[in-house]
Every structure is written in C-alpha cells, then in structure tokens.
C-alpha positions in Angstrom: 1.5 7.4 44.7 0.0 4.4 43.0 2.2 2.4 40.6 1.5 2.8 36.9 -0.4 -0.3 35.8 -1.3 -1.4 32.3 -5.0 -1.2 31.7 -7.7 0.5 29.6 -6.7 4.0 30.8 -3.0 3.3 30.3 -3.5 1.9 26.8 -5.6 4.9 25.8 -2.9 7.4 26.6 -1.0 8.9 23.7 2.3 8.3 25.6 1.5 4.6 25.6 1.1 4.6 21.9 4.5 6.2 21.5 6.1 3.6 23.8 4.7 0.9 21.5 6.0 2.9 18.5 9.5 3.0 20.1 9.4 -0.7 20.8 8.4 -1.6 17.3 11.0 0.6 15.6 13.7 -0.4 18.0 13.0 -4.0 17.0 13.3 -3.0 13.3 16.6 -1.2 14.1 18.0 -4.2 16.0 17.2 -6.5 13.0 18.8 -4.0 10.6 21.9 -3.4 12.7 24.0 -6.1 11.0 23.3 -4.5 7.7 24.1 -1.0 9.0 27.4 -2.0 10.6 28.6 -3.9 7.5 27.5 -1.2 5.1 24.9 -3.6 3.6 21.3 -3.2 2.8 18.1 -5.2 3.1 16.3 -6.8 0.2 15.2 -4.4 -2.6 17.0 -1.5 -1.0 20.2 -2.8 -2.7 18.5 -2.1 -6.1 17.3 1.3 -4.8 20.9 2.2 -3.8 22.2 1.2 -7.2 19.7 3.4 -9.0 20.4 6.3 -6.7 24.1 6.3 -7.2 23.7 5.6 -10.9 21.8 9.0 -10.9 24.4 10.8 -8.8 27.6 9.4 -10.2 26.7 8.5 -13.8 24.0 11.1 -14.5 21.4 8.5 -15.5 18.2 9.3 -13.7 15.6 6.6 -13.7 12.2 7.8 -14.9 13.8 11.0 -16.4 16.6 9.8 -18.7 15.2 6.4 -19.2 12.0 4.5 -18.8 11.5 2.9 -15.4 9.4 0.3 -13.6 8.3 2.9 -11.1 6.8 6.4 -11.6 9.3 9.2 -11.8 8.8 10.5 -8.3 10.2 7.3 -6.8 13.7 8.6 -7.5 13.3 11.3 -4.8 13.3 9.0 -1.7 16.0 6.8 -3.3 18.3 9.7 -3.7 17.3 11.2 -0.4 18.6 8.1 1.3 22.1 8.8 0.1 22.4 11.7 2.5 24.9 9.9 4.8 26.7 8.1 2.0 26.5 4.6 0.5 27.8 2.8 3.7 24.9 4.2 5.8 22.2 4.0 3.1 20.3 1.5 5.1 20.4 3.7 8.2 19.2 6.7 6.3 16.4 4.7 4.7 15.3 3.5 8.1 15.3 7.1 9.4 13.0 8.2 6.5 10.8 5.2 7.1 10.6 5.9 10.9 9.8 9.6 10.3 7.0 8.9 7.9 5.6 6.2 10.1 5.6 8.7 13.0 3.7 11.2 10.8 1.1 8.4 10.1 0.8 7.7 13.8 0.3 11.4 14.7 -2.4 11.6 12.1 -4.2 8.6 13.5 -4.0 9.9 17.0 -5.2 13.4 16.1 -7.8 12.7 13.5 -9.1 9.5 15.0 -10.0 10.8 18.5 -11.3 9.2 20.7 -10.5 6.0 18.7 -7.1 7.2 17.5 -5.0 5.1 19.9 -6.8 1.9 18.8 -6.1 2.7 15.2 -2.5 3.6 15.9 -1.9 0.4 17.9 -3.4 -1.6 15.0 -1.3 0.2 12.4 1.9 -0.4 14.3 1.1 -4.0 14.9 0.4 -4.5 11.2 3.6 -2.8 10.3 5.5 -5.0 12.7 3.9 -8.2 11.3 4.8 -7.2 7.7 8.4 -6.6 9.0 10.8 -6.9 6.1 8.5 -5.6 3.4 7.5 -2.6 5.5 11.0 -1.4 6.2 12.6 -2.7 3.0 10.3 -1.5 0.2 9.1 1.8 -1.2 5.6 0.9 -0.1 6.7 1.3 3.5 7.2 5.0 2.7 4.0 5.6 0.7 1.6 3.8 3.2 1.9 6.3 6.0 1.6 9.2 3.5 -1.7 7.7 2.4 -2.9 7.5 6.0 -2.1 11.1 6.5 -3.7 12.1 3.2 -7.0 10.3 3.9 -7.2 11.8 7.4 -6.4 15.4 6.1 -9.0 15.4 3.3 -11.7 17.1 5.2 -9.7 19.9 6.9 -6.9 20.4 4.3 -8.1 19.0 0.9 -5.3 20.7 -1.1 -2.5 19.5 1.2 -4.1 16.0 1.3 -4.3 15.9 -2.4 -0.6 16.9 -2.8 0.4 14.2 -0.3 -1.7 11.5 -2.1 -0.5 12.7 -5.5 3.1 12.7 -4.4 2.7 9.1 -3.0 1.1 8.1 -6.4 4.2 9.4 -8.2 6.3 7.1 -6.0 4.0 4.0 -6.3 0.8 4.0 -8.3 -1.5 2.5 -5.8 -2.5 5.7 -3.9 -4.3 6.7 -7.1 -7.1 4.5 -5.8 -7.5 6.7 -2.7 -7.4 9.8 -4.9 -10.3 8.3 -6.9 -12.2 7.6 -3.7 -11.6 11.2 -2.5 -12.7 12.7 -5.9 -16.0 10.8 -5.8 -16.9 11.4 -2.1 -15.5 14.8 -1.2 -17.2 18.1 -1.8 -13.8 19.8 -2.4 -13.2 17.4 -5.4 -12.2 20.3 -7.7 -9.5 21.4 -5.3 -8.3 17.8 -5.0 -8.2 17.4 -8.8 -6.5 20.7 -9.4 -3.8 20.2 -6.7 -3.0 16.7 -8.1 -3.0 17.9 -11.6 -0.6 20.7 -10.7 1.9 18.4 -9.1 1.7 16.0 -12.0 2.2 18.8 -14.5 5.3 20.0 -12.5 6.8 16.5 -12.6 6.1 16.3 -16.4 7.8 19.6 -16.9 10.9 18.5 -15.0 11.1 15.3 -17.1 10.6 17.2 -20.3 13.3 19.7 -19.5 15.9 17.3 -18.1 15.1 14.1 -20.0 12.5 12.6 -22.3 8.8 13.3 -21.6 7.9 9.8 -22.8 9.6 8.4 -19.7 6.8 9.9 -17.5 4.6 7.0 -18.5 7.3 4.4 -19.0 6.3 2.5 -15.9 3.0 1.6 -17.5 4.7 -0.4 -20.3 7.1 -2.0 -17.8 4.2 -3.3 -15.7 2.1 -4.3 -18.7 4.8 -6.6 -19.9 4.9 -8.7 -16.7 3.4 -12.1 -16.4 1.3 -13.6 -13.6 3.4 -13.3 -10.4 3.6 -16.2 -8.0 1.9 -14.5 -5.1 -1.0 -12.8 -7.0 -4.4 -13.9 -5.7 -5.6 -15.0 -9.2 -2.3 -17.0 -9.7 -3.4 -19.4 -6.9 -4.8 -22.1 -9.3 -1.6 -21.9 -11.4 0.5 -22.3 -8.2 -1.2 -25.5 -7.4 -1.0 -26.7 -11.0 2.8 -26.2 -10.9 3.1 -28.0 -7.5 1.0 -31.0 -8.6 2.7 -31.1 -12.0 -0.6 -30.7 -14.0 -1.4 -28.7 -17.1 2.2 -27.8 -17.8 2.4 -25.0 -15.3 5.8 -24.1 -13.8 7.5 -21.3 -11.9 9.8 -18.9 -13.8 12.3 -16.6 -12.2 12.5 -13.2 -14.0 15.9 -12.0 -12.9 15.7 -8.7 -14.6 12.8 -7.5 -12.4 13.5 -9.9 -9.5 10.2 -11.7 -9.5 8.8 -15.3 -9.7 6.0 -15.9 -12.2 3.7 -18.7 -13.1 4.2 -19.8 -16.7 2.5 -22.4 -18.8 -1.0 -23.8 -18.7 -3.4 -20.8 -19.2 -1.1 -18.2 -17.5 -0.5 -16.3 -20.7 -4.2 -16.0 -21.4 -5.0 -15.0 -17.9 -2.2 -12.5 -17.8 -3.5 -10.9 -21.0 -7.0 -10.5 -19.5 -5.8 -9.0 -16.2 -5.5 -5.5 -17.5 -9.1 -5.2 -18.8 -10.4 -7.1 -15.8 -8.7 -4.8 -13.3 -10.0 -1.7 -15.2 -13.6 -3.1 -15.1 -13.3 -4.0 -11.4 -12.1 -0.5 -10.6 -14.9 1.1 -12.6 -17.5 -1.1 -11.0 -16.3 -0.4 -7.5 -16.1 3.3 -8.2 -19.7 3.2 -9.6 -20.9 1.6 -6.3 -19.2 4.4 -4.4 -20.9 7.0 -6.5 -24.3 5.4 -6.0 -23.7 5.3 -2.2 -22.9 9.0 -2.2 -26.0 9.9 -4.2 -28.2 7.9 -1.9 -27.1 9.7 1.3 -24.3 7.5 2.7 -22.4 9.3 5.5 -19.2 10.8 4.0 -16.7 9.6 6.6 -17.7 6.0 6.4 -18.1 6.2 2.7 -14.6 7.6 2.1 -13.1 5.0 4.4 -14.9 2.1 2.8 -14.3 3.4 -0.7 -10.6 3.7 -0.1 -10.4 0.1 1.2 -12.5 -1.3 -1.6 -10.6 0.5 -4.4 -7.2 -0.4 -2.9 -8.3 -4.0 -2.4 -9.5 -4.1 -6.0 -6.0 -3.2 -7.1 -4.6 -6.1 -5.1 -7.1 -8.8 -6.0 -7.3 -8.2 -9.7 -3.6 -7.5 -10.2 -1.2 -9.9 -12.0 1.5 -8.6 -9.8 1.2 -9.9 -6.2 4.2 -8.6 -4.3 4.0 -9.0 -0.5 4.4 -5.3 0.1 0.9 -4.9 -1.5 -0.5 -5.9 1.9 0.7 -2.5 3.2 -1.8 -0.9 0.8 -4.7 -2.6 2.4 -3.3 -2.1 5.9 -3.1 1.6 5.4 -6.7 1.8 4.2 -7.9 -0.2 7.2 -5.9 1.9 9.7 -7.5 5.1 8.2 -10.9 3.4 8.4 -10.5 2.6 12.0 -9.8 6.2 12.8 -12.2 7.8 10.4 -15.2 5.5 10.7 -15.6 5.2 14.5 -19.2 4.1 14.3 -18.5 1.4 11.8 -17.6 -2.2 12.8 -14.1 -2.7 11.3 -13.2 -5.6 13.6 -13.6 -8.3 10.9 -11.3 -6.7 8.2 -8.9 -5.5 10.9 -8.5 -9.0 12.4 -8.3 -10.6 8.9 -5.6 -8.2 7.9 -3.4 -8.9 10.9 -3.6 -12.6 10.1 -2.9 -11.8 6.4 0.2 -9.8 7.4 1.5 -12.7 9.5 0.9 -15.2 6.7 2.5 -12.9 4.2 5.7 -12.7 6.2 5.7 -16.5 6.7 5.5 -17.0 2.9 8.0 -14.1 2.2 10.7 -14.0 3.2 10.7 -16.9 5.7 9.6 -19.9 3.6 9.8 -18.3 0.1 12.7 -20.4 -1.2 10.8 -23.5 -0.1 8.0 -22.5 -2.3 9.7 -21.2 -5.4 12.5 -23.7 -5.6 11.1 -26.6 -3.5 7.5 -26.4 -4.6 6.5 -27.0 -1.0 2.7 -27.6 -0.7 2.6 -26.5 2.9 3.9 -23.1 2.0 1.5 -23.0 -1.0 -1.3 -23.6 1.5 -0.2 -20.6 3.6 -0.1 -18.5 0.5 -3.6 -19.8 -0.5 -5.0 -18.9 2.9 -3.4 -15.5 2.6 -5.0 -14.9 -0.8 -8.4 -16.1 0.4 -8.2 -13.6 3.3 -7.4 -10.8 0.9 -10.3 -11.7 -1.3 -12.4 -11.8 1.9 -11.4 -8.3 2.9 -12.3 -7.1 -0.6 -15.6 -8.8 -0.3 -16.3 -7.2 3.0 -15.6 -3.7 1.6 -17.8 -4.3 -1.5 -20.6 -5.7 0.6 -20.5 -2.6 2.9 -20.5 -0.3 -0.2 -23.5 -2.2 -1.5 -25.3 -1.6 1.8 -24.5 2.1 1.5 -25.7 2.2 -2.1 -29.1 0.7 -1.1 -30.0 3.6 1.2 -32.7 5.8 0.0 -32.5 9.6 -0.5 -34.6 9.9 2.7 -31.8 8.4 4.9 -30.9 10.3 8.1 -28.9 13.5 7.5 -25.4 13.0 6.5 -22.8 13.2 9.2 -19.1 12.7 9.2 -16.3 14.7 7.7 -16.9 18.4 7.3 -16.0 19.5 3.9 -17.2 16.2 2.3 -20.1 15.8 0.0 
C-alpha cells in the first residue's frame, strides 16, 4: 500500500479540507485557552458578555428596551453564548463560531464542486489571517451565514433569504447581498417576502416587549459617529495627524470603543459620507441591473454583484473596523465557489494580503498607530486601504464588462432559479 502523499489529489479531497479546518480552529482554540481557563474573554466579547448578562440579570435587553448600536437580532448570539455560564462565555462563543464556520465550509464544498475545495481552503486561510477579529467579533458569525445564504439562493431561495435576513438583523452588511439577490434572482419575490416576514416578526417582538422605536435605533447610533481611523477615506486625515498638518488629530471615543480622526476637514467629510455611501450603492446596484438586462450569466453576476455591493459598504463607510474585511472575504469565497469559470485570482490574492495587513495593524501594532502616531504602521494601513479600493475597483470593472454585453449574448447559464 502506497503512503499517502500530499499532492493535487490529496488536496482536492474533502477529508483534506476538514483536516485544514481542524488545524485552523485548533490554533484558534490554543490562542483562546488562556482566556478560557481564566474565565476571561477576547476583545469586544467582553462588551458582548456585559450586554448579555444585563439582559438576563437586569432585564434590560439591548435593541428592545433601549436603542442599540447593533440591530435587535444581535442580542440572540450574545445571549446564546451564556449557555455554559459567564466563566465559559469565551468557550461557548468559540463553539458557535466554529459551528457556523463549519456550515460555511460545507456550503462551499457542496455548492462549489468541483472547485469547492479551493474555495474552502481560501476561506479558511482568510479566516486564519484575520484571526482575532474573526473569532472575537459578531462579524465572524455573520460571514459564514452569508456564504451559506449566497450558495443556497438558487436551490432554496426562501431559506437563503431567511439566513441572509437573520444575518442582517445581527450586523447590517448582509443587506448588500440581499440587494444583489433581489436584483439578479428570478425568485426575487420569494426572497423579499421571506425577508420582510422575518423583519416583521422582529418588529412585533420589539413592540410587544419593548419600544418599537428601538428597532431602528442602530441607524441613529451609527449616524452620529465620526471618521474612524481605519476607514479608507480617512487615510488623508491619518497622514495629516501624523505629520501634524491641518490640525488633524486622533480622538478616542471610549463610549463606543473606537479611534476617530478629528480636526481638519474630518467633520465635513463625515457629514458627506452618508449621502456618498447611498449614491455609491445605488450606482453599483444600477450597474448590476443593466448587466442582468443585457444577458449576463446569473451565477457570475450574483457573485460579482455581492462582492461589489459589499465592497461599496466598506470603501464609502466612515466606520472602518478591521472586522469589515470579513465581509469582503465572505463574498470572495462565495464567488470562488459560484463563479468557477471566472478568474477570481486577483481579488482572492489581494484579499489574503489585505487580511494579513489588517491583523498587523490591528491588533498587533494598533497602539503604535493610535498613541505613537507611527508612520510605518500608517503605511501598512494605507496599503491595506489601497488594496480594499482595488478589490472594489475590480468588482465594478467586471460589472461594467457584464453591463456592456448585448441582448444577443450567448444563452444564460449558471444558477437554476436565477433570472
């Protein structure tokens, strides 16, 4: 019997993907073990635990009894992580994260055949490179849900819509994927009705047990924020603060635990970001609709539209938290599985480098930047932001190419059940 040797055949096996999955998540667990043994938690999970036990012990439910920075549905995973008690909150959170990541990996393997293993390996590598923000933020739970939702849209549009809508009620960003699905999929009515039904159910719960106005409370909380340090369009302000020009400086908002760029034109830029983001989303969505009308293949169009709209939310956002990179990574992973004929090597490679730079900036050298105004770290952040803009540009350029096809293009191929 010949020994098992790593090679193309070995790497293409589903079992090999799961070995890689186990290695990645064992690494996460090893890193988290000091927190688990001491009853501590990583990063923002400390805030999550506080909100969860404020709900269970004091009866104050964020997003229901009071306005919140997150959509109301975010309270569900926070409370679910209390299943083993406060001392094991980190372990339970890791268990939820691992289970959802496993679901995302299964979806990539099943829906992406024969390219599923490649997409799964890529997703797991991106998750590993993003490390702390993957396992320590709510976005690490919503990203695999989005992957599953995108890959289920053709076969199970109602279930896919429910998953994407549920993810949206945890963090807003999956709404970009819902928009892409509504534009590109033939079953758009089912998608809209399923999402609307879930949203109505959440609104009823809030109205019965709290104050209905809190359903949209997160919109006001986000609107009041300034230009965050890591946001792509904050890059000029970052360099102004470092070089001491134009009166720009870094400000720590301890209430929401962020660093912002203040002074110079930051106030004016911040005020324009809302309208600019809305216009960018509308423009990108219009490009998707034109591509559909001119005969773009539905699978590639959905994949590219999801990436373009998600990247739009990152590039034109005044908030630039490092976990936003998970949004883009999820869209690329789905694209690698869904659009087998497309050449996604450029955004995939750029995203892996983006993930590595993101982790170098936060958390590794973040204090050197925010307190030490270190230009070397600012350069890393600038390169990261340029890569994000580049990924956005790639997706828009691809959409533009799809929108230029004539109605006489070859017959549509791709996802059954798509328009």
